[in-house]
C-alpha positions in Angstrom: -5.6 -5.2 33.2 -4.3 -4.3 29.7 -6.2 -1.5 28.0 -5.8 0.8 25.0 -6.8 4.2 23.8 -7.4 4.7 20.1 -8.2 7.5 17.6 -8.3 6.6 13.9 -9.2 7.8 10.4 -12.7 6.3 10.4 -14.1 8.5 13.2 -11.8 11.5 13.5 -10.4 14.1 11.1 -6.7 14.6 10.4 -6.6 17.7 12.6 -8.3 15.8 15.5 -5.8 13.0 15.2 -2.9 15.4 15.2 -4.2 17.2 18.3 -4.7 13.9 20.1 -1.2 12.7 19.2 0.4 16.0 20.5 -1.6 15.8 23.7 -0.9 12.2 24.4 1.7 11.4 27.0 3.9 8.4 26.7 3.6 6.0 29.6 6.2 3.8 31.3 5.6 0.3 30.1 3.2 1.2 27.3 3.4 0.8 23.6 2.5 3.8 21.4 1.4 2.9 17.9 1.4 5.8 15.4 0.6 5.4 11.7 -0.8 7.9 9.1 -4.3 6.6 10.0 -4.3 6.0 13.7 -2.7 6.8 17.1 -3.1 4.1 19.8 -1.6 3.5 23.2 -1.5 0.0 24.9 -0.9 0.1 28.6 -1.4 -1.7 31.9 -0.6 -5.2 33.2 -2.4 -8.3 34.1 -5.3 -9.9 32.2 -5.7 -9.1 28.5 -9.4 -8.7 27.7 -10.5 -10.4 24.5 -11.7 -7.1 23.0 -8.2 -5.5 23.4 -6.5 -8.5 21.8 -9.1 -8.6 19.0 -8.6 -4.9 18.2 -4.8 -5.1 18.1 -5.0 -8.4 16.0 -7.3 -6.8 13.6 -5.1 -3.7 13.3 -2.0 -5.8 12.7 -3.8 -8.0 10.1 -4.8 -4.9 8.1 -8.6 -5.3 8.8 -8.8 -1.8 10.3 -6.8 -0.1 7.6 -8.3 2.3 5.1 -7.2 -0.2 2.4 -8.1 -3.6 3.8 -5.1 -6.0 4.0 -2.4 -3.4 3.4 1.0 -4.7 4.5 2.7 -1.6 6.0 0.8 -1.7 9.3 2.4 -5.0 10.4 5.9 -3.4 10.2 4.6 -0.3 12.0 3.2 -2.5 14.9 6.5 -4.3 15.1 8.5 -1.0 15.1 6.3 0.5 17.8 6.7 -2.6 20.0 10.4 -2.8 19.6 10.8 0.9 20.3 8.8 0.5 23.5 11.1 -2.5 24.4 14.1 -0.3 24.1 12.7 2.5 26.2 10.9 0.7 29.0 10.6 -2.5 30.9 7.3 -3.8 29.4 4.9 -6.0 31.4 5.0 -9.7 30.4 1.4 -9.5 29.2 2.2 -6.6 26.8 5.0 -8.6 25.4 2.8 -11.6 24.8 0.0 -9.5 23.3 2.3 -7.9 20.7 4.2 -11.1 19.8 0.9 -12.8 19.3 -0.4 -9.9 17.2 2.7 -10.1 14.9 2.1 -13.8 14.6 -1.6 -13.1 13.7 -0.5 -10.6 11.0 1.8 -13.2 9.5 -0.7 -16.0 9.5 -3.4 -13.8 7.9 -1.2 -12.7 5.1 0.1 -16.3 4.6 -3.1 -18.2 4.9 -5.5 -15.8 3.1 -5.4 -13.6 0.0 -6.3 -10.5 1.9 -3.2 -8.7 0.8 -3.2 -9.9 -2.8 -3.9 -7.7 -5.8 -3.4 -3.9 -6.4 -6.1 -1.7 -4.9 -4.8 1.7 -6.3 -4.6 2.9 -9.8 -0.8 3.2 -9.6 -0.2 -0.3 -8.3 -2.7 -1.7 -10.7 -0.6 -0.2 -13.6 2.4 -2.0 -12.1 0.4 -5.2 -11.8 -0.6 -5.0 -15.5 3.1 -4.7 -16.5 3.9 -7.7 -14.4 1.0 -9.7 -15.8 2.2 -8.9 -19.3 5.6 -10.4 -18.3 7.6 -7.4 -19.4 11.3 -7.1 -18.3 11.2 -3.8 -16.4 15.0 -3.8 -16.1 15.5 -3.5 -19.9 12.2 -2.0 -21.2 12.1 1.7 -22.1 9.2 3.2 -20.1 7.7 6.6 -20.7 5.3 8.3 -18.3 3.2 11.3 -19.5 2.0 13.7 -16.9 3.1 15.2 -13.6 0.8 14.5 -10.6 0.5 12.3 -7.5 -0.4 9.3 -9.6 2.6 9.5 -11.9 4.9 10.3 -9.0 3.7 7.1 -7.3 4.2 5.0 -10.5 7.7 6.4 -11.0 8.7 5.5 -7.4 7.2 2.0 -7.8 9.1 1.4 -11.0 12.3 2.4 -9.4 11.7 0.0 -6.6 11.0 -2.7 -9.1 14.3 -2.2 -10.7 13.3 -0.3 -13.8 16.4 1.3 -15.4 15.1 3.1 -18.5 12.4 5.4 -17.3 11.5 8.7 -18.9 9.0 11.5 -18.1 7.1 13.6 -20.7 5.1 16.7 -19.9 4.0 20.0 -21.4 5.6 22.0 -18.6 9.3 21.2 -18.4 9.7 23.0 -15.0 7.2 20.6 -13.4 8.6 17.6 -15.2 12.2 18.4 -13.9 10.9 19.0 -10.3 9.5 15.4 -10.3 12.1 13.7 -12.4 15.5 15.2 -11.3 15.5 13.8 -7.7 14.8 10.4 -9.2 17.5 10.7 -11.9 15.0 10.4 -14.7 15.3 12.1 -18.1 12.6 14.4 -19.4 11.0 14.8 -22.8 8.9 17.6 -24.2 5.4 16.4 -25.0 5.7 18.0 -28.5 8.4 15.4 -29.2 6.0 12.6 -28.8 6.7 10.9 -32.2 10.4 10.7 -31.3 10.0 9.3 -27.8 7.2 7.0 -28.8 9.5 5.4 -31.4 11.8 4.4 -28.6 9.2 3.5 -26.0 8.3 -0.1 -25.0 5.8 0.8 -22.3 3.7 4.0 -22.3 1.7 5.2 -19.2 -0.3 8.4 -19.5 -2.2 10.2 -16.8 -2.8 13.9 -17.6 -5.7 16.2 -17.1 -5.8 17.1 -20.8 -9.4 17.6 -22.2 -8.7 15.6 -25.3 -6.5 12.7 -26.5 -2.8 13.4 -26.7 -1.6 10.2 -28.4 -3.1 9.1 -31.7 -2.6 6.1 -34.0 -0.6 8.1 -36.4 1.9 8.9 -33.7 2.9 5.3 -33.3 5.5 4.0 -35.8 4.3 1.2 -38.1 4.9 -2.3 -36.6 5.9 -0.8 -33.3 5.4 -3.2 -30.3 3.9 -1.2 -27.4 2.2 -1.8 -24.1 0.1 1.3 -23.4 -1.8 2.1 -20.1 -4.1 5.1 -20.1 -5.0 6.2 -16.6 -6.6 9.5 -17.7 -10.2 10.7 -17.8 -11.0 11.8 -20.4 -8.6 9.4 -22.2 -5.1 10.5 -23.2 -4.7 7.7 -25.7 -7.1 7.5 -28.6 -9.0 4.1 -28.7 -7.7 3.5 -32.3 -4.2 3.1 -30.9 -5.5 -0.2 -29.4 -6.4 -1.5 -32.9 -2.8 -1.4 -34.1 -1.4 -4.9 -34.7 1.4 -4.8 -32.1 -0.1 -2.5 -29.5 -1.9 -3.6 -26.3 -3.9 -0.8 -24.8 -5.4 -0.7 -21.3 -7.6 2.3 -20.3 -9.0 3.6 -17.0 -12.0 1.3 -17.2 -9.7 -1.8 -17.4 -7.7 -0.5 -14.5 -10.7 0.3 -12.3 -12.2 -3.1 -13.0 -9.0 -4.7 -11.8 -9.0 -2.6 -8.6 -12.6 -3.4 -7.9 -12.0 -7.1 -8.4 -9.0 -7.0 -6.0 -11.0 -5.1 -3.4 -13.8 -7.7 -3.7 -11.3 -10.5 -3.2 -9.9 -8.8 -0.1 -13.4 -8.3 1.4 -14.3 -12.0 1.0 -11.1 -12.9 2.7 -12.0 -10.9 5.8 -14.1 -13.8 7.2 -11.1 -16.2 6.9 -8.9 -13.6 8.6 -11.4 -13.1 11.4 -11.5 -16.9 12.1 -7.7 -16.9 12.4 -7.9 -14.0 14.9 -10.5 -15.8 17.1 -8.2 -18.9 17.1 -5.2 -16.8 18.2 -7.2 -15.0 20.9 -8.0 -18.4 22.4 -4.4 -19.4 22.1 -3.3 -16.2 23.8 -5.7 -16.7 26.7 -4.5 -20.3 27.1 -0.9 -19.1 27.3 -1.7 -16.4 29.8 -3.7 -18.8 31.9 -0.9 -21.3 32.0 1.6 -18.6 32.9 -0.7 -17.4 35.8 -0.9 -21.0 37.1 2.8 -21.4 37.0 3.4 -18.2 38.9 1.0 -19.2 41.6 2.7 -22.6 42.0 6.1 -20.9 42.2 5.1 -18.7 45.1 
């Protein structure tokens, strides 16, 4: 019978998951799935219990992820399965279980909206830019602040093909530590009037106790898309009243994230219905295979 062992982020600490992983022994004919949130081992041969199939299908569809519907786990399941194929001779039932799981993941993401919409502040900022239909390849984008959030945004922008990206910060040392590996130029924050005159998209996310950007810092008639991810706000609200400036603040971004999370949660029911369909299909396939093998003897 096919079985699995699992330890994940919902019930165990990072230290416990690490200890479990280091103590886990790979097994001949088994598939080891390792992600940042879970370590799982699928092993055995023969019948596939519904609960085993259901669990793997839910994992592959993103229903068991910290962020419901996230896409990366499907690739991680595929990589784990293919690695096990290279190392071992896998039982036929393990093969079928994982090929069906990958099909489930594809169906869920194609037939539902469970993976739609940004559910992090950094991705929500990128989503806003895409909604505003800006040309990332030609727009001059300035990021203010050095932290995990701005680091993620810079990487996302690079992946989206942004060419003219700049980083501004009070500390030049910290700015260069983040910007240099990405090939990004650095501004001193005190030069804000100069770089704002050249900026098409401004994203600010610092821990400053007061506003850094004011209406008088923006040149007259300047067209600007500004996204303020800081609390308290980095960009004074009056900036948003300027005729050619569109300003989003942290409240706008968080409303977008909450809306997207709500959409994903409502799609869980549709995803679960697909999973139950696929469990029935898997069991039908395995039943027919078993009948064929009996007749062949």
